[in-house]
VOPAGU-2260 file (C-alpha; in pm, 1 decimal, decimal comma):
REM VOPAGU-2260
SITE   aa  ch    i         X         Y         Z
SITE  MET   A    0   13372,8    7146,7   16883,6
SITE  VAL   A    1   13228,6    7058,9   16526,3
SITE  ILE   A    2   13058,4    7389,9   16524,8
SITE  ALA   A    3   13367,4    7570,0   16621,4
SITE  ARG   A    4   13558,3    7414,2   16327,1
SITE  ARG   A    5   13289,8    7484,5   16084,9
SITE  GLN   A    6   13281,1    7843,0   16199,6
SITE  PHE   A    7   13653,9    7858,0   16151,1
SITE  VAL   A    8   13654,6    7725,2   15803,6
SITE  ALA   A    9   13369,0    7960,7   15713,0
SITE  GLY   A   10   13557,8    8245,1   15827,5
SITE  ALA   A   11   13862,7    8141,8   15653,9
SITE  LEU   A   12   13693,8    8104,5   15332,1
SITE  THR   A   13   13531,3    8454,3   15372,7
SITE  LEU   A   14   13891,5    8589,7   15429,2
SITE  ILE   A   15   14026,9    8417,9   15128,3
SITE  GLY   A   16   13726,2    8541,5   14920,0
SITE  GLY   A   17   13794,0    8880,3   15043,8
SITE  ALA   A   18   14168,6    8870,6   14964,0
SITE  ALA   A   19   14078,7    8729,2   14620,1
SITE  ARG   A   20   13855,1    9023,5   14545,0
SITE  ALA   A   21   14105,5    9267,4   14672,4
SITE  GLY   A   22   14370,2    9116,9   14442,7
SITE  SER   A   23   14128,2    9131,2   14165,5
SITE  ALA   A   24   14049,2    9503,3   14237,4
SITE  ARG   A   25   14434,5    9546,4   14236,8
SITE  ALA   A   26   14473,4    9373,8   13901,2
SITE  ALA   A   27   14220,0    9604,8   13733,7
SITE  PRO   A   28   14347,0    9761,9   13406,3
SITE  PRO   A   29   14519,6   10101,5   13476,4
SITE  GLU   A   30   14308,6   10410,0   13400,7
SITE  ARG   A   31   14554,7   10700,3   13479,3
SITE  LEU   A   32   14853,7   10703,5   13251,8
SITE  ALA   A   33   15151,0   10914,2   13275,6
SITE  ALA   A   34   15393,8   10923,3   12995,0
SITE  ILE   A   35   15786,0   11014,2   13022,6
SITE  ASP   A   36   15866,9   10905,6   12658,0
SITE  TRP   A   37   15697,1   11073,7   12356,5
SITE  ALA   A   38   15678,3   10762,1   12157,2
SITE  MET   A   39   15493,3   10587,5   12441,1
SITE  MET   A   40   15263,8   10889,0   12498,0
SITE  ASP   A   41   15189,7   10849,9   12110,2
SITE  THR   A   42   15111,7   10472,9   12158,1
SITE  ALA   A   43   14876,3   10560,9   12432,1
SITE  LEU   A   44   14706,1   10803,1   12227,7
SITE  ALA   A   45   14679,9   10571,7   11936,5
SITE  LEU   A   46   14467,7   10367,1   12167,5
SITE  GLY   A   47   14243,8   10643,9   12257,5
SITE  GLN   A   48   14398,2   10673,8   12614,3
SITE  VAL   A   49   14479,0   11040,5   12708,7
SITE  PRO   A   50   14749,9   11040,6   12985,9
SITE  VAL   A   51   14691,2   11248,9   13284,3
SITE  ALA   A   52   15059,6   11368,5   13265,4
SITE  ALA   A   53   15343,3   11378,0   13031,3
SITE  CYS   A   54   15680,8   11545,2   12962,6
SITE  GLU   A   55   15788,2   11845,0   12778,7
SITE  LEU   A   56   15436,4   11933,2   12660,5
SITE  ARG   A   57   15505,5   12300,8   12558,5
SITE  GLN   A   58   15786,7   12170,1   12322,1
SITE  PHE   A   59   15572,3   11896,7   12202,7
SITE  ARG   A   60   15288,6   12121,1   12116,2
SITE  ALA   A   61   15521,7   12372,7   11939,7
SITE  ARG   A   62   15705,1   12125,2   11738,6
SITE  VAL   A   63   15463,4   11823,8   11672,4
SITE  ALA   A   64   15144,6   11854,5   11452,4
SITE  GLN   A   65   15008,3   11513,6   11505,6
SITE  PRO   A   66   14889,2   11374,4   11739,5
SITE  VAL   A   67   14712,2   11658,9   11895,9
SITE  LEU   A   68   14746,7   11652,8   12268,5
SITE  PRO   A   69   14420,9   11772,4   12456,4
SITE  GLN   A   70   14465,8   12052,3   12706,9
SITE  GLY   A   71   14459,5   11977,7   13069,3
SITE  VAL   A   72   14731,9   11717,8   13061,0
SITE  THR   A   73   14982,6   11807,5   13337,5
SITE  ASP   A   74   15342,4   11892,4   13209,5
SITE  LEU   A   75   15606,8   11712,5   13413,3
SITE  GLY   A   76   15903,1   11903,9   13268,4
SITE  LEU   A   77   16197,4   11748,5   13099,8
SITE  ARG   A   78   16191,7   11373,5   12971,7
SITE  GLY   A   79   16533,7   11297,8   13135,6
SITE  SER   A   80   16441,6   11463,1   13483,1
SITE  PRO   A   81   16063,0   11479,9   13521,6
SITE  ASN   A   82   15914,6   11655,9   13828,2
SITE  LEU   A   83   15869,8   11339,8   14049,1
SITE  GLU   A   84   15663,2   11540,3   14311,9
SITE  LEU   A   85   15421,7   11651,7   14059,5
SITE  LEU   A   86   15413,9   11309,2   13900,4
SITE  GLN   A   87   15326,6   11160,6   14237,7
SITE  ILE   A   88   15043,0   11411,0   14290,9
SITE  CYS   A   89   14901,7   11311,4   13952,3
SITE  ARG   A   90   14849,0   10970,3   14097,4
SITE  PRO   A   91   14920,2   10758,1   13809,0
SITE  ASP   A   92   14818,8   10380,4   13780,3
SITE  LEU   A   93   15091,4   10318,8   13523,3
SITE  ILE   A   94   15385,4   10517,7   13386,5
SITE  LEU   A   95   15491,2   10485,8   13031,2
SITE  SER   A   96   15873,2   10497,3   12982,4
SITE  SER   A   97   16136,7   10350,8   12727,9
SITE  PRO   A   98   16501,2   10257,2   12770,7
SITE  PHE   A   99   16619,6   10600,4   12705,0
SITE  TYR   A  100   16516,9   10679,1   13069,1
SITE  SER   A  101   16642,2   10380,9   13245,7
SITE  SER   A  102   16845,1   10590,9   13471,5
SITE  ILE   A  103   16528,1   10711,2   13652,9
SITE  GLU   A  104   16336,5   10384,9   13625,2
SITE  ALA   A  105   16385,9   10307,5   14002,2
SITE  GLN   A  106   16238,7   10654,0   14084,1
SITE  LEU   A  107   15950,8   10601,7   13862,2
SITE  ALA   A  108   15865,9   10262,9   13988,0
SITE  ARG   A  109   15844,2   10382,9   14347,5
SITE  ILE   A  110   15528,3   10607,0   14229,6
SITE  ALA   A  111   15366,2   10355,4   13998,9
SITE  PRO   A  112   15437,9   10044,5   13778,7
SITE  VAL   A  113   15642,1   10119,0   13486,1
SITE  GLU   A  114   15562,7   10002,3   13142,8
SITE  ILE   A  115   15873,2   10007,4   12909,3
SITE  GLU   A  116   15892,8    9953,5   12510,9
SITE  ALA   A  117   16209,9    9964,2   12310,4
SITE  PHE   A  118   16143,3   10125,0   11980,3
SITE  TYR   A  119   16499,0   10121,4   11884,0
SITE  TYR   A  120   16586,4    9760,6   11902,0
SITE  GLN   A  121   16777,5    9578,1   11623,0
SITE  PRO   A  122   16726,6    9389,0   11406,7
SITE  GLU   A  123   16357,0    9506,5   11413,1
SITE  THR   A  124   16296,6    9837,8   11272,6
SITE  PRO   A  125   16137,5   10136,3   11458,5
SITE  TRP   A  126   15811,5   10127,7   11275,4
SITE  THR   A  127   15784,7    9734,8   11346,1
SITE  ARG   A  128   15847,4    9812,6   11701,9
SITE  CYS   A  129   15570,8   10092,0   11700,1
SITE  LEU   A  130   15327,1    9847,6   11558,2
SITE  ALA   A  131   15426,9    9594,2   11840,5
SITE  ALA   A  132   15379,7    9844,9   12114,5
SITE  LEU   A  133   15028,1    9885,4   12056,0
SITE  PRO   A  134   14900,6    9523,4   12128,7
SITE  ALA   A  135   15156,0    9522,8   12423,1
SITE  LEU   A  136   15018,5    9832,6   12578,4
SITE  ALA   A  137   14660,8    9734,8   12497,2
SITE  GLU   A  138   14718,1    9414,9   12683,5
SITE  ARG   A  139   14838,4    9605,7   12992,5
SITE  LEU   A  140   14527,5    9821,8   12949,1
SITE  GLY   A  141   14296,7    9507,9   12926,2
SITE  ASP   A  142   14211,6    9469,7   12553,2
SITE  ARG   A  143   14508,3    9336,1   12345,0
SITE  ALA   A  144   14272,0    9260,9   12051,8
SITE  ALA   A  145   14182,3    9636,6   12048,3
SITE  GLY   A  146   14562,8    9712,0   11994,1
SITE  SER   A  147   14620,0    9451,5   11732,4
SITE  VAL   A  148   14328,4    9593,1   11535,8
SITE  ARG   A  149   14481,2    9937,2   11566,5
SITE  ALA   A  150   14832,9    9819,7   11459,8
SITE  ASP   A  151   14692,7    9637,5   11147,6
SITE  ALA   A  152   14502,9    9965,8   11036,6
SITE  LEU   A  153   14803,1   10186,3   11081,7
SITE  ALA   A  154   15030,3    9936,3   10900,4
SITE  GLU   A  155   14764,9    9934,2   10603,6
SITE  GLN   A  156   14766,9   10314,0   10614,0
SITE  VAL   A  157   15131,0   10345,7   10575,3
SITE  ALA   A  158   15169,8   10074,1   10317,1
SITE  GLY   A  159   14884,6   10251,6   10108,1
SITE  ALA   A  160   15056,6   10583,0   10139,3
SITE  GLY   A  161   15342,8   10442,3    9929,4
SITE  GLN   A  162   15112,1   10310,6    9646,9
SITE  GLY   A  163   15172,9   10489,4    9315,2
SITE  LEU   A  164   15468,4   10682,6    9422,2
SITE  ALA   A  165   15771,9   10685,4    9184,3
SITE  ALA   A  166   16037,3   10473,5    9323,8
SITE  ARG   A  167   16296,6   10741,8    9376,1
SITE  PRO   A  168   16563,1   10728,9    9646,3
SITE  LEU   A  169   16488,2   10976,1    9920,2
SITE  TYR   A  170   16744,8   11161,4   10146,0
SITE  LEU   A  171   16567,0   11235,8   10481,2
SITE  VAL   A  172   16747,2   11512,4   10643,9
SITE  GLU   A  173   16733,8   11811,6   10898,8
SITE  ILE   A  174   16928,4   12103,8   10819,5
SITE  GLY   A  175   17179,9   12219,5   11095,0
SITE  ASP   A  176   17351,5   12504,8   10901,6
SITE  ALA   A  177   17445,5   12607,1   10556,3
SITE  ARG   A  178   17721,8   12334,8   10555,4
SITE  HIS   A  179   17601,6   12047,7   10757,5
SITE  LEU   A  180   17282,5   11839,0   10816,6
SITE  ARG   A  181   17164,5   11515,9   10986,2
SITE  VAL   A  182   17066,9   11233,0   10773,7
SITE  PHE   A  183   16809,7   10967,7   10897,1
SITE  GLY   A  184   16891,0   10609,7   10831,3
SITE  THR   A  185   16684,1   10298,2   10807,1
SITE  ASP   A  186   16713,7   10248,0   11163,3
SITE  SER   A  187   16517,5   10568,2   11216,4
SITE  LEU   A  188   16132,4   10616,2   11238,3
SITE  PHE   A  189   16133,4   10795,8   10927,0
SITE  GLY   A  190   16365,3   10560,6   10746,6
SITE  SER   A  191   16174,9   10250,1   10858,0
SITE  VAL   A  192   15837,6   10416,2   10749,8
SITE  VAL   A  193   15983,1   10493,4   10418,7
SITE  GLN   A  194   16059,1   10130,8   10359,7
SITE  ALA   A  195   15739,3   10012,3   10480,6
SITE  MET   A  196   15575,2   10249,7   10208,9
SITE  GLY   A  197   15783,8   10043,1    9963,6
SITE  LEU   A  198   16028,9   10336,3    9895,6
SITE  GLU   A  199   16418,1   10350,2    9926,4
SITE  THR   A  200   16624,3   10561,2   10152,7
SITE  ALA   A  201   16913,3   10705,3    9966,0
SITE  TRP   A  202   17163,2   10703,4   10264,4
SITE  ASP   A  203   17310,2   10364,9   10279,6
SITE  ARG   A  204   17591,8   10430,1   10527,4
SITE  PRO   A  205   17583,8   10318,4   10895,7
SITE  THR   A  206   17401,4   10552,5   11126,1
SITE  GLN   A  207   17393,1   10579,8   11522,2
SITE  PHE   A  208   17073,0   10681,1   11727,1
SITE  SER   A  209   16884,5   10668,1   11386,6
SITE  PHE   A  210   17081,5   10940,5   11221,9
SITE  ALA   A  211   17427,9   11043,3   11102,1
SITE  ALA   A  212   17540,9   11383,4   11220,1
SITE  PRO   A  213   17690,8   11600,6   11130,2
SITE  VAL   A  214   17713,1   11521,8   10769,9
SITE  PRO   A  215   17878,6   11784,2   10503,3
SITE  LEU   A  216   17624,8   11907,8   10253,1
SITE  GLN   A  217   17822,9   11764,6    9957,8
SITE  ALA   A  218   17719,0   11411,7   10068,8
SITE  LEU   A  219   17390,8   11471,6    9907,4
SITE  ALA   A  220   17545,2   11470,1    9577,8
SITE  GLU   A  221   17633,0   11102,5    9574,4
SITE  ARG   A  222   17288,5   10969,2    9451,9
SITE  GLU   A  223   17210,4   11209,8    9153,1
SITE  ASP   A  224   16867,2   11050,2    9106,0
SITE  ALA   A  225   16749,5   11105,4    9457,5
SITE  ALA   A  226   16526,1   11352,6    9602,6
SITE  ILE   A  227   16577,9   11561,6    9942,2
SITE  VAL   A  228   16303,8   11540,0   10200,6
SITE  ILE   A  229   16370,3   11807,4   10474,8
SITE  CYS   A  230   16187,5   11665,9   10788,0
SITE  ALA   A  231   16205,9   11979,3   11020,2
SITE  PRO   A  232   16181,3   12351,2   10970,8
SITE  VAL   A  233   16507,1   12508,8   10850,4
SITE  PRO   A  234   16665,4   12753,8   11100,0
SITE  ALA   A  235   16625,5   13106,7   10965,1
SITE  LEU   A  236   16994,8   13176,0   10950,2
SITE  ALA   A  237   17050,2   12857,4   10757,3
SITE  ARG   A  238   16768,1   12901,2   10521,6
SITE  GLY   A  239   16912,9   13247,1   10393,9
SITE  ALA   A  240   17260,9   13114,2   10367,8
SITE  LEU   A  241   17142,7   12808,9   10169,6
SITE  GLU   A  242   16978,4   13038,0    9923,0
SITE  ARG   A  243   17308,5   13204,8    9866,5
SITE  SER   A  244   17515,6   12894,9    9879,1
SITE  ALA   A  245   17683,1   12760,9    9562,1
SITE  LEU   A  246   17727,8   12427,5    9700,0
SITE  TRP   A  247   17341,0   12376,3    9765,3
SITE  GLN   A  248   17243,6   12519,1    9451,0
SITE  ALA   A  249   17490,3   12255,4    9275,1
SITE  LEU   A  250   17327,6   11959,8    9423,3
SITE  PRO   A  251   17150,4   11734,4    9173,2
SITE  ALA   A  252   16832,3   11717,7    9366,4
SITE  VAL   A  253   16820,7   12099,1    9411,8
SITE  ARG   A  254   16897,9   12165,7    9047,9
SITE  ALA   A  255   16615,5   11951,0    8927,1
SITE  GLY   A  256   16368,2   12092,0    9212,3
SITE  ARG   A  257   16346,8   11768,9    9392,7
SITE  VAL   A  258   16350,5   11923,7    9747,5
SITE  TYR   A  259   16054,9   11891,0    9962,9
SITE  GLN   A  260   15996,9   12049,6   10304,9
SITE  LEU   A  261   15778,1   11881,1   10577,4
SITE  SER   A  262   15718,2   12015,3   10933,1
SITE  GLY   A  263   15519,6   11927,0   11244,8
SITE  LEU   A  264   15695,9   11602,6   11245,9
SITE  ASN   A  265   15815,6   11391,3   11555,1
SITE  ALA   A  266   16122,0   11182,9   11462,7
SITE  TYR   A  267   16118,4   10998,0   11789,2
SITE  GLY   A  268   15726,1   10951,2   11793,5
SITE  GLY   A  269   15523,8   10629,0   11802,5
SITE  PRO   A  270   15271,1   10465,2   11565,3
SITE  LEU   A  271   15070,8   10796,8   11500,3
SITE  ALA   A  272   15390,6   10991,8   11438,0
SITE  GLY   A  273   15497,9   10735,2   11195,2
SITE  ALA   A  274   15161,3   10710,0   11001,0
SITE  ASP   A  275   15139,2   11109,1   10993,5
SITE  PHE   A  276   15488,8   11102,5   10853,7
SITE  ALA   A  277   15384,5   10885,9   10562,9
SITE  LEU   A  278   15076,1   11068,1   10491,3
SITE  ARG   A  279   15268,8   11410,6   10458,0
SITE  LEU   A  280   15554,0   11239,5   10268,8
SITE  ARG   A  281   15278,5   11115,2   10023,6
SITE  ALA   A  282   15135,8   11465,1    9979,5
SITE  ALA   A  283   15474,6   11603,4    9926,4
SITE  LEU   A  284   15600,6   11334,8    9664,2
SITE  GLY   A  285   15273,4   11315,1    9462,3
SITE  ALA   A  286   15432,9   11515,2    9189,8
SITE  LEU   A  287   15738,9   11275,4    9170,6
């Protein structure tokens, strides 16, 4: 009877140990990431993690210069309606998303655990949230300290990019047509990076979803000392019309030659996109 009891206890301990090891294996850091959200994909790349799959890669590669996404990443289609069958075939351990895609969160969660970070969450700025996302995701991947180190390095890079630049207010815009444009506010990635650089955004009105649109062209005349930074390629039709536009030519920044064109940017990116914007902006404004 005693022997039987001992055998039972030993067997139970073996089962418990096996279950603990199995649980430990299940809790191992995820290795196969899939990204629905571009800012989360950017965050993973900042940590040296290349996702096995992500959304809208053809558009991303056509529009965004940095970060460079390696070939071989599976394109899942649109961010709002990714190909769920293809996503399942990719066998992700972790799916990276954001509140923008909460409508499909339950569908994603049936495939793999979902990590969500809110990059546009007041009162914090998008750049602050970008930096906070690095240690948060790194902790999920098993090394929070590495994420903190990366965040500190990028914060220092952005702050350093603003050193020595003239403190001139900046209109950050995308041109829609010859009469209208979008203006990025301080609640945008670009606007918050400008603040982190120690510079000033010229647009002080409320914005929604990080920008005000559409804004009439003459609104850029309100701050006569400001410069205009165009943060995306100008459509061909709008470019020709602006060259002929008396209203555009009359803007103080245009008359003074304080218009700067940037391209290859990601307005809804993560920490790498923010740092890339800071470096490109510094290069453009070096003559100010």
